[in-house]
C-alpha positions, 0 to 999 in steps of 0.5 A: 428790290434787285438781287444786289440790294438784297445781298447788301441788306443781308450783309448789313444784318449779319454785321449788325447782328455780329456787333450786338453779340460782341457787345453782349459778350463784353464783361461788365466793369461798372459794378466792380473795380476796373480790370488792370492793364497787364504788368501795371499792378493793382491800384487803390480803390476808394474803399482803401481810404480812411475817413478823417474827422476834424473839429477845431475851435476855431480853425485849422490846416492839416498835413499828412506826410508833408502834403496839405490834406485839409483846411477848415472852410470856415475861419471863425463861426459857425464851428464845423467838422471837416471830414475827408477820405485819406489814403494813409501811407505808413509811417505817417506824419500828421502836422496841424496848425490850429488857431483860436479866433484872436486879434494878433495885437491883443490876443482877444476876440469879439472886437477885443471884448473878451478872452477866447479859448481853443481846442482841437480834436481828430479821429482817423478811421485807422484808430489814430486819435488826438491825445497827450501823445501828440507834440504841441508848440504854441507860437502865439500867446495873449493877452499876456498874463490875462491882462484885458485892461492893457492887452498885448500878444506875443508871437514866435516865428513859425519854424520853417518846414514845421509840417515836414516828415523830417522836421525835428520836434524833439524840443516840443512839449507834449500836448495837453488834454482838456475835458469836453466840458471845458472846450464846450464843442458846438453841435456839429461835433456830436454828429460825427465819430470822435470816440476815443479821441481827446481835445488837445491844446498847448498849456493854456487853453485861453491864452495860447492862440495859435498852436502847432501839433505833430504826430508820427504813426508807425502803423495802424493803431487798430492793428489792421494790416495796411494794403500795399500798392507797388504801382505807387512806389515808382512815384 
């Protein structure tokens, strides 16, 4: 090998070795939060979210602070539990539309062979649970007077922006609590954490077929101090 070739080889070794040292000295970030850019502020991590468990007989959609957060993926059967991780920001307004499986004309189910029943329950890991402190409004009812021989259902127009934070729900009634034995939830309910939560619905578990629910949560019910992230305040 010529002297020139030997010199080039030596330079390559030095450069390659320097690269290895540089890479070895870089801090590892895969085992923890990524370092923040200067002046940007801390960002929320997945550990800052809270688990939300929801069970509905038969279907629901749910908003938090006017944003759609969860929709039941099965419209009728089998009954299921929806669990999602949410990032609560207080004050927090939860709005839910829950539906029993019912024919829109008759209010009955299973090809108009019987009257069904509803039921809704929710637990958020910050201590938020369903109960009679929620507001409820029935917008679909039937069969009227439970008449299965000549069944008819009545419907109210769903209020505009019923899920919005600033919606006025002062005229709505308090939700009514129902015993677990009355609702008779299916197996998935018992496989998730609903401790402390109550099944709720409107005044009639069987005849009220579509119910709107609302709740304002000013601070975490479990007494914890929510984290704040200034970087999110600019949105």
